[in-house]
C-alpha positions in Angstrom: 55.6 -1.9 47.1 56.9 1.7 47.7 55.2 4.5 49.7 56.7 8.3 49.5 55.4 10.9 51.9 56.8 14.3 52.1 55.8 16.8 54.4 57.8 19.9 54.9 57.5 23.3 56.1 54.6 22.7 58.1 54.4 25.1 61.3 51.4 23.5 63.4 51.2 20.5 65.9 51.2 17.3 63.9 52.8 14.3 65.7 49.0 13.5 65.9 49.5 13.4 62.1 52.2 11.3 61.9 50.8 8.9 64.4 47.5 8.4 62.2 50.0 8.0 59.1 52.0 5.5 61.0 48.4 3.3 61.6 48.4 3.4 57.9 51.5 2.4 57.2 50.9 -0.6 59.6 48.6 -1.7 57.4 50.5 -2.0 54.1 51.9 -5.2 54.5 53.7 -5.7 51.4 56.0 -2.5 51.6 59.3 -2.6 51.1 60.7 0.8 50.1 59.4 3.8 52.2 60.6 7.5 51.9 59.6 10.3 54.3 60.8 13.7 54.1 59.7 16.3 57.1 62.2 19.4 55.9 61.7 22.4 57.8 59.1 21.3 60.1 59.4 23.4 63.0 56.8 21.4 65.6 58.0 17.7 65.2 59.5 16.5 67.9 60.8 12.9 69.1 58.0 11.3 69.6 56.3 12.1 66.4 59.5 10.5 64.9 58.9 7.4 67.5 55.6 6.9 66.2 56.8 6.0 62.5 59.3 3.8 63.8 57.5 1.6 65.7 54.9 1.3 62.9 57.4 0.0 60.7 59.7 -2.5 63.0 57.4 -5.2 62.5 57.4 -4.5 58.6 59.3 -6.7 56.0 60.8 -2.9 54.8 64.2 -3.3 53.0 64.5 0.8 52.3 64.0 3.5 54.6 65.0 7.0 53.5 64.2 9.6 56.4 64.6 13.0 55.7 64.4 15.1 58.9 66.5 18.6 57.9 65.6 21.9 59.7 63.4 20.0 62.8 64.5 22.3 65.6 62.8 20.0 68.0 64.5 16.6 67.5 66.6 15.8 70.7 67.4 12.7 71.5 65.0 10.2 69.4 64.8 7.6 72.1 61.8 6.2 70.8 62.8 5.9 67.4 66.2 4.3 67.5 64.6 1.9 69.8 62.0 0.6 67.3 64.5 1.3 64.6 67.1 -1.6 65.5 64.3 -3.7 65.3 63.4 -3.5 61.5 65.5 -6.6 61.2 65.5 -7.0 57.1 66.7 -3.5 56.2 69.5 -3.3 53.6 69.4 0.1 52.9 69.2 3.2 55.2 69.4 7.2 54.7 68.8 9.5 57.5 69.3 13.3 57.4 69.2 15.1 60.7 70.9 18.1 58.7 70.5 21.3 60.7 68.3 19.4 63.7 70.5 21.8 66.0 69.5 20.5 69.0 70.1 16.8 68.1 72.6 15.5 70.8 75.6 13.5 71.7 73.1 11.2 73.8 70.6 10.9 70.5 73.9 9.9 68.3 75.0 7.2 71.0 71.7 6.1 70.9 70.8 5.6 67.2 74.3 3.8 67.0 73.3 1.4 69.1 69.9 1.0 67.4 71.8 0.8 63.9 74.2 -1.8 65.3 70.9 -4.1 65.6 70.6 -4.1 61.5 72.9 -6.7 60.6 71.6 -7.1 57.1 72.5 -3.3 56.3 74.4 -3.0 53.3 74.3 0.4 52.3 74.2 3.3 55.1 74.0 7.2 54.2 73.8 9.7 57.3 73.8 13.7 57.4 74.2 15.2 60.5 75.9 18.8 59.4 74.9 21.8 60.9 74.3 19.7 64.2 76.7 21.6 66.7 75.9 19.3 69.6 77.4 16.6 68.4 81.3 15.6 69.5 83.8 13.1 69.2 82.4 10.8 72.1 79.6 10.2 70.2 80.5 9.4 67.0 83.4 7.6 68.1 80.7 5.5 69.7 79.3 5.4 66.3 82.3 4.3 64.3 82.9 1.2 66.5 79.1 0.1 66.1 79.5 0.7 62.1 82.7 -1.3 62.0 80.8 -4.4 63.6 78.3 -4.7 60.9 79.5 -7.2 58.8 77.4 -7.0 55.4 77.9 -3.0 55.3 80.0 -2.3 52.3 78.7 1.4 51.5 78.8 4.3 53.7 78.2 7.8 53.1 78.4 10.4 56.3 78.4 14.0 55.9 80.0 15.8 58.9 79.9 18.9 57.8 79.8 22.5 59.7 80.6 20.5 63.2 82.7 22.3 65.2 83.6 19.6 68.0 85.3 17.2 65.7 88.7 16.1 66.0 91.6 14.8 63.6 91.6 11.7 65.7 88.0 10.8 65.4 88.7 11.5 61.8 91.9 9.5 61.9 89.5 6.5 63.8 86.9 6.1 61.0 89.1 6.5 58.4 91.1 3.1 59.7 87.3 1.5 60.4 86.1 2.2 57.1 89.1 0.2 54.9 86.8 -2.6 54.6 84.2 -0.6 52.8 83.8 -0.9 48.7 82.4 2.5 49.1 83.3 4.9 51.3 82.4 9.1 51.1 83.2 11.7 54.0 82.4 14.9 53.9 83.8 16.9 56.5 83.7 20.5 55.1 84.0 23.3 57.4 84.5 21.6 60.7 87.0 23.9 62.0 89.2 22.4 64.4 90.2 19.9 61.3 93.8 20.1 59.9 96.1 18.0 57.9 93.6 14.8 57.5 94.7 12.2 55.9 92.8 8.9 56.3 95.1 6.1 54.5 
């Protein structure tokens, strides 16, 4: 079964409504594929995404597409990351935090640790463009974690418009990605990068 939920440009508090949605999802025992779009929702918080991931962690979900772009109150995603790593059958994951300007290094580290537990993951797409708090330290930890995923064959990583990324991290990423069948990287307008070669 596939479930598609879209809630964009919503301005009033609604973490409680995400919790209600999460309770509904728990009852979808045959759920294999889920897409949730929360674009430009200025009051969704870390707790809201935590409710969603908690509802999924005992599911048989194979495919998750979560778009949480332009959500200014997403910072650490501690509960979300805690439960995401327990969706043990997940094979495909798309996660966009584009323009979540408060999303932190600590949040990326926690997310990376969670991804490292998804041992069946085959395809991963991450969008962190316009997340200015992200820097080399958290990205290097993420890179090391992804390299440990033995079944991962496709990685699409967007890091555009992040000013804190340096050449060394991107070079290490290129080296770690050599085992992948498909590797797409967007580092456009990262002003500290120059003369990058990933070979």
